[in-house]
N, C-alpha and C positions, 0 to 999 in steps of 0.2 A: 734370514729368519727375522732377526731383530726389525729391520726395516718395515715389514709387514707388520708388525705389532703395533709400530708407531703409527703407520697409516689407518690403522682401524678405528681408532678414537676420532682422528680427523674426518674419516668418512662419515661415521655416525653424526657427527656434529653438522657436516654439511648435509647430510639427509634429513636431520631434525630442522635446520634452518630452511631447506626448501620446503618442508611439509607445512611448515607455519606460514612462510611466504605464499604457498599457494592457496590457502585459505582466503576467501574474497567476501565481502560485504554481502554478496548474493547467498553464501552459505548459512549467513546468520538469519535469514528470512525465514517465516515459516511457510510449511507446505500444506497441501490439501485443506486451505481454508473453507470453512462452511459460511453459507450466507446466513442460516437460522442460528447457528451456535455463536460466530465470531462477527460478521459484520452487522446484521438487524439490529443486536444490542447496542453497538457504538452508534449507529444513526438515531435510534429511539432516545439514547439517553445525551446525545450533543446535536442533534439536527432537527428533528422533527418539530420542535417547539416554533422553527420559522418555514420549514420545509415539509410540510403535510398536504393531505387533501383538502383541510379547512383553511391553512394558512399557507399558501405555496409563493413564497416570494421568489420572484424572477421564474415564476412558472415550473419551479422544481418541486416533486413531492418525493421525499425519503422515506416516507411512512411504510410502503411495502416494496417488495421485488417488481411488482407490475407497475407501481408509481414512478420506480428509477426509470424503467425503461419506457415510461410514456412521457418523461421529461426531456425536454429538448434545449439545447444551449442556445440563448438569445445571439449569440455572437458568431457561431458557425453554424448553425441550423442543424447540427448532429445531436445524437443522443448525448447525454451526459456521461455515459458509460460506454467504451468501446472495448468489448470482449477481446482480451489478448492484447490490449492496447493502452496500457495506464498512462503513459506520457502523453496520450493525445485523449485521455478523457478527463472532461471538466471536473467531475467529482473528484479524482486525484490531484488534479492541478490546483482546485481552489483549498484543497488542507494541507497542501506542501510546499506552496508558493513563499517565497520571502516578502512579498508584497503585501505590506499590511492592509493596506487598502481593499485587497482582494481576498485575503486569507480567512476562510472559514473555520470556526464559527465567527462571524463578523462582530467585532466588540469583545469576544470570549477568548479565553485561554486556548492556545492552538491543541490540536490532538495530541496525544501521545505519540512518541514515535513507533512504540509497538504497535497502536491501531492504524497509524499511518501506513505501517508495513503491512498490516492486514490487510487492508484496502487494496493496496499495491498488488500485493499477490494475488487475491481473490479476483480482481481485472485480469491480470496477467493469465491465471489460470482458466480464463474463460468466463468469469463473472457467473457462475452456475448458481442455480436455485436450489440449493442442497441443505 
């Protein structure tokens, strides 16, 4: 009986450790991201001064949902957002790259990690207009 009592704290410690190790970075990302409440405000405050209907540098218009999906990557010919695929979406690539010559906003401070995560998850969830 005494041996079982000693095993209990060790077992609880092991379970606690496993639960902590089981947490991943993905668990920290937001869910159910809204274009109108989360994404559009980021783009308006950080991107449209260079990427709008009037000033569409690189042929990119981030002023509206329809502008995003009418913008084409000059490199690949694909849309700049590929719903469900943030790693192959130019929009996510240029805000998250370590290459300072490509990172947007060009010449400005990088987007906060929280904003990058919102854009990542929005694309991952299908880049829905909601």
